[in-house]
C-alpha positions as CSV (number, residue, x, y, z in Angstrom):
1,X,10.5,22.9,-32.6
2,X,9.7,19.4,-31.3
3,X,8.6,19.4,-27.7
4,X,9.4,16.5,-25.3
5,X,7.0,14.8,-23.0
6,X,5.6,16.2,-19.8
7,X,7.3,14.3,-17.0
8,X,5.2,14.0,-13.9
9,X,4.9,12.2,-10.6
10,X,1.8,10.4,-9.5
11,X,0.7,13.4,-7.4
12,X,0.5,15.8,-10.4
13,X,-0.7,13.3,-13.0
14,X,-3.8,12.0,-11.4
15,X,-4.3,8.6,-9.6
16,X,-1.3,6.5,-8.8
17,X,-1.0,3.2,-10.7
18,X,-2.3,0.3,-8.7
19,X,-1.7,-3.5,-8.6
20,X,-4.5,-3.9,-11.1
21,X,-2.6,-1.8,-13.7
22,X,-0.7,-4.3,-15.7
23,X,2.3,-4.0,-18.2
24,X,1.1,-4.0,-21.8
25,X,4.1,-6.0,-22.7
26,X,4.3,-8.8,-20.1
27,X,1.4,-8.5,-17.7
28,X,3.5,-7.6,-14.6
29,X,2.5,-4.8,-12.3
30,X,2.7,-1.4,-14.1
31,X,4.8,1.4,-12.8
32,X,5.1,3.7,-15.8
33,X,2.1,5.2,-17.6
34,X,2.7,6.7,-21.1
35,X,0.0,8.9,-22.5
36,X,0.2,9.3,-26.3
37,X,-0.7,12.6,-28.1
38,X,-3.8,10.8,-29.5
39,X,-5.0,10.2,-25.9
40,X,-4.2,6.5,-25.8
41,X,-2.4,5.1,-22.7
42,X,0.3,2.5,-22.4
43,X,1.4,1.0,-19.1
44,X,4.7,-0.7,-18.5
45,X,6.5,-2.6,-15.7
46,X,9.8,-1.1,-14.6
47,X,11.8,-3.5,-16.7
48,X,10.0,-2.8,-20.0
49,X,9.8,0.9,-19.4
50,X,13.5,1.1,-18.8
51,X,14.2,-1.1,-21.9
52,X,12.1,1.3,-24.2
53,X,12.4,4.5,-22.2
54,X,14.2,6.6,-24.9
55,X,11.6,5.7,-27.6
56,X,8.7,6.1,-25.3
57,X,9.7,9.5,-24.2
58,X,10.0,10.6,-27.8
59,X,6.4,9.7,-28.6
60,X,4.8,10.5,-25.2
61,X,2.6,13.5,-24.5
62,X,3.0,12.6,-20.8
63,X,5.4,10.1,-19.1
64,X,4.6,9.2,-15.5
65,X,7.3,7.1,-13.8
66,X,6.4,5.6,-10.4
67,X,9.3,3.1,-10.4
68,X,10.6,4.8,-7.2
69,X,7.8,2.8,-5.4
70,X,9.8,-0.4,-6.2
71,X,12.4,0.6,-3.6
72,X,10.0,2.0,-1.0
73,X,9.4,0.2,2.3
74,X,5.8,0.2,3.3
């Protein structure tokens, strides 16, 4: 039986993404971290994470989504 990814928030998945974490696709600030079964990590901005979400979740060992920070008022 194929298992899906572990879905986590920043609190349970280690350190939160920072402004120095950049999207692997376009270089914008990263809000989604995808850890692959091999141990590699991909980082995506909200736009590219959403665009490829279904495929990323199929291959991810862990999928950490911090896009809720985009709507937060600090």
